[in-house]
N, C-alpha and C positions, 0 to 999 in steps of 0.2 A: 158112305158118305156121297152126296150128290157132288155134280160139279159145282153147283153156286157155294157151297160150303169149301169148295177148295178155292174159290174166288171171291174173298170178302171185299165187299166194295167195289166191285166190277160190273160192268154191264153183262145182262143175261146173256146166256150163250145159246147159239141156235138150236143145240141140242141138249135137252135137260138133264139126260144121264147118258153119256156116251160109254158107259161100261167100266169106268174107273173102279179100280177094287177100292175095299173100305180101307180107311186110313189107319195105320197100325202106330201108334205112339212109339216113341224110343225111350228106353229106361231114362236118359238124361232129360226127357221132356215131363216126366211124371215124378221124378224124384232128385230132389234140390241138392241133396248129398253126392249123388252121381254126376249132377252137372258141375257140382263144384270140383269134383276129382277131374272129370274130364278137362276142365278150365285149367288146373293144374299140370295136367299132362301137356296140354298145347303150350302153356306157358315155359314148361321144362324143356320142351322142344326147341322154343325160340332161345332160351338161354344157352341151351346147347349150341346152336348155330352162334351165338356171340362167343362162346369159348372158342370154338372151332376158328373163328376168325382172329381172334386174339392170339391163338396158337399157331396160325399162318403167318403173322408179322414176326411173332418169336423165331419161328423157323427159318424165315428169311433171312434173318440178320446172324443167327447162330450157328446155322448149318453151312458150311462152305460147299460149293459145287464139287470141288475136286476131294471132299471127305471120303476115304474109301470105308465105308461101313457095310456090313453084311445086310442086304436088302432082300425083299422078295422078288422073284423072278430076275435078278440082275439089274433091277433099277436103282439108280442112284440115291443116296438119301436125301440129298436135298430134294429132288424130283418127288420121289414118294412121300414126304412129310408135307410138301406144298400142295400136293394133288390131294391127298388123305384130308387134310385141313380145310382147304377151299370147298371140296366137295362135300364135307360134313356141314360146313354153313349153309350151302344151299339146300342140302337135304335136310336139314333141321327146319328152315323156313318152309320148304315144301311140304313136309309130312306134318308140320305142324298147321298149315293152312287147311289141309285136306282132314285132319281131325276135327278141326275147329267146325268146318263145313258139315261133316257126317254127323258129329255129335250135338253141337250146340245152335248152329244157324238152323232157322226154319226151314222144314222139308215139304211145305204145301206145294201141290202141283200148281203150276201156272199155265194159262192157256192165253196166248195173244193172238187176236183175230187179224186178218190180212188187212192192211190198210193201203191206201192210195202212196204211189213214191213220195208226192210232196205232201209231208206232214201238216195238218191243220194246227192252229193254236191250240184247240183243245186236246189235240193228241201230244202236242209238247208238254203240256203243263201235265196232261197224265203220265207221260214217262217221267218227268221231273219227281211226280208224286210217287211212283214206283220206286225211282232210285231212293227217295227217302224212305219208303215203306222197307226197302231191302236194307238199306243202312241200319235201321231199327231193328229189323229183324235179326240182322247179324250180332246184335247184343253187344256190338263194340262200346257204345257209351255206357251199358250197365256192366261191362267186365272189364275195367281198368288194368287187369292184371295181364291179360290177353293184349290188351292195345299198347301198354307199354313196353311189353317184351319184344311185339313185333315190331315196334317202331324200333327200337334198341338194336335187334338183329338184322332189320333192314339196313339202318343207319349204318351199321359197322361193317356191312359187307362192302361198303365203299373204300373201305381202307386197303383191301389186297390190290385194287385196282390202282390207287394212289401208289401204293409200294411198289407194284409191278412196273411203274414207270423208270425206276432206277436201271431196269436192264435195258432201256434203250441205248444205254452208253454211260460213260462218266460225265460228270458236270463240266460246263466248257470254261469254268473259272474266268480268266481274263483273256482266254486266246480269242474271242471275238472281238477283242478291241485292240489286238497287235498283231503284225506280221514278223517274219525274219529281216526285213530291212532294218538296216542300222546305219549310224554316220560312218562314212568313209567306202560303204559297200558298194561294188562297181556293179553297173547296168550291163546288162549281156543280152545277146539276141536270143530270142527263143529258140529252142532246138540244138543250134549249134555252140552256144555258149560263148561266143567271142565278145571282149568288151567293146565300147561304142566311143568314138572320138566325135566331138562336135563337126570338125569336118568330113566326117563321113556321111552327113546328112544335109540334104538340100532343102530349101523350103518347098513344102507341101509333101515331104515323105512322112511315112508312119511306119514305125518299127514295134513288133511285138516283142516284149521283154520279160526278163526274168532276173531276179538276184543273181549274181556270180557265184553264190555259195550253194545254189541247188546243182552247179555243175563240178564243184571241187571235191576233191579226195583225200583221206587221211595219209599218214605217213606210209602206211601199206599198199596204197593205191585202191582201197576200196571207197565208194562213194560214201561221202558224208549223211546225205539224205537218199534213202531208198524206199521202196515198197510203199506203204501207207503212208508213212512220215512225206515222202518226197510229193505225193499226190496232195496230200493237205497245204502243205507250204506252197505249193506251186499255184493251186486254185486260189489262195489268198493275196498270194505276192505278184500276181500276173499282173503286167503293166502295158501301158502304149505310150511311145515317146513320138512326139509330134515336132516338126519344125515349120515355124511361120514366120510372116514379117514381124519383127518385135512390135512393129506400129500396130499392129493388128491385135495385139495382145492386151485385154482389159484385166488383168488379173483382180482375183477377190481380195477383199480387205484382208491383210496380213500376208498376203502371197506375194507382193511386189518384187521381192528379190529371189523367188524360187524358180526363174528361167535361167537359160545359158544361151544367148544369141537367139533369143526366138524358139529355143528348144523347150518343150514342157514335157511333164510325164504325169500320167493320170492312172488310176486303177483302172483294170482292164473289166472288173466284176460290175454288171449293171446293178445299180441301187434299188431295182424294182424287186426281182426275184434270184439275182444272182448269175444269169446267163453272161457269157464272155461276149465282149464287144470288139468289132474292128473293122465296121463299114464306115470309111472315112471318105467325108467329101470335101475334097481340097479347097473349093473355091469358098465355101461358106463356112469351113471349118467344124462341120456339124459331123457326130459320132453317133451312128444308128446301132441300137440294139437289135437284131434280127428275130428275136423271140416275140418281144410284143411293141417293136416300133418305138420305144422311148429314144429320144434325140437330146443328145447334148451339145452343146456349144462349147468347144474347146477354148475358143479366144474370150471367152466372157466366164472365166472361171469353172467351166464344164456344167454350167447350169441347163437344167432342163427345160427344153423349148417345145417339146411335143411328147406326149405318150403318158403311161401310167406311172413312171418313175417319180418319187417324191422327194428327192434331194440330189443335189451335183454329185459328180464322181470325185471322190476324194483324190486330192494331187498330192504327189511326192516332192519334196524340195530337193531341187538339183544342185550340184557341184562339180567343179572339175578337180582331180588330183594332181600331183606333182607330174604324173606321166601324161597328161592330157586327155583323161578318159572321164567319161562321165559317171559321177557318184551321187548316192543319195547322202544329203545331209542329216537325215532322221529318218524314222520310220514315218508312215502315214500320221497325220495330226489327228484323225479320226477313224473309227471302225470302217472296213472296205464292206462292200457285200450289202444284202439288203436290210431294212431296218430290223430291229427286234426290241423285244419288250424291255430291256434294260437301256436302250439308247436314250440318252436325255434330249 
């Protein structure tokens, strides 16, 4: 067969016959029964992929990581089951596509002439025609069994990725909306954990603080919060306490009585991406985040006056207990830290 026979509806080649061997027809090209059998084989591989995907999900939820099953090579039952099923899903699609290409798609040799880097309109149109021709030669329109099973196999393949997101950790529940602050809890200096009296602060002072609960111990003298639990609660409940002239304070609506003699308390966690903040300008009452320069005016409800942060710092309502120490009157009225998808 000449090169022109291998290049239907294409421009003539510079060399009439470059020496290509005679084209050999495949059994599936000349025998429709064998083509149908190959089609069923390909579809079967895609169905096998779908089955493996379903088994992956079943194994994920039914086999615990700690299950002590006899497995090959000392691998855990969960690891082996997930690996085999997910690998089988990928293998079914891969082998199915290879068989489809080898037995059913057109196998004519195609020669593409070199062309300038900037394609002409004619070349672009020819490319689209070639793509359309390739689509037609693949037989996907004439073989709905292969098309539908391939779509099903590839579509189901996304399920393991979604299911695997569960391993990123437990769902947060309402933990994004609350901290360990509660009514009557003492404000304490960070690191040392000592409570704070209003008389301990002068106008212009800023103190980094924490809930006193993070420093408390149980009856046996062991810390109530330690390890990861301590770090998580400390990150969420960190505060800055400032004192200013009460006349400088312009409280946010609803927070008119949240200060004590000009002493205000705000979350230390930036509402942009959660960086800790403590760069305080005493004269302007501005609190600056060192990460991306978001600036909050503490004398105006901690509103954002500069930078990428989108909302004010949450404010903690303050009071004084019978011993004269600063305490929280409740938890923060809104979630601390960066915005997230469930925030209204």
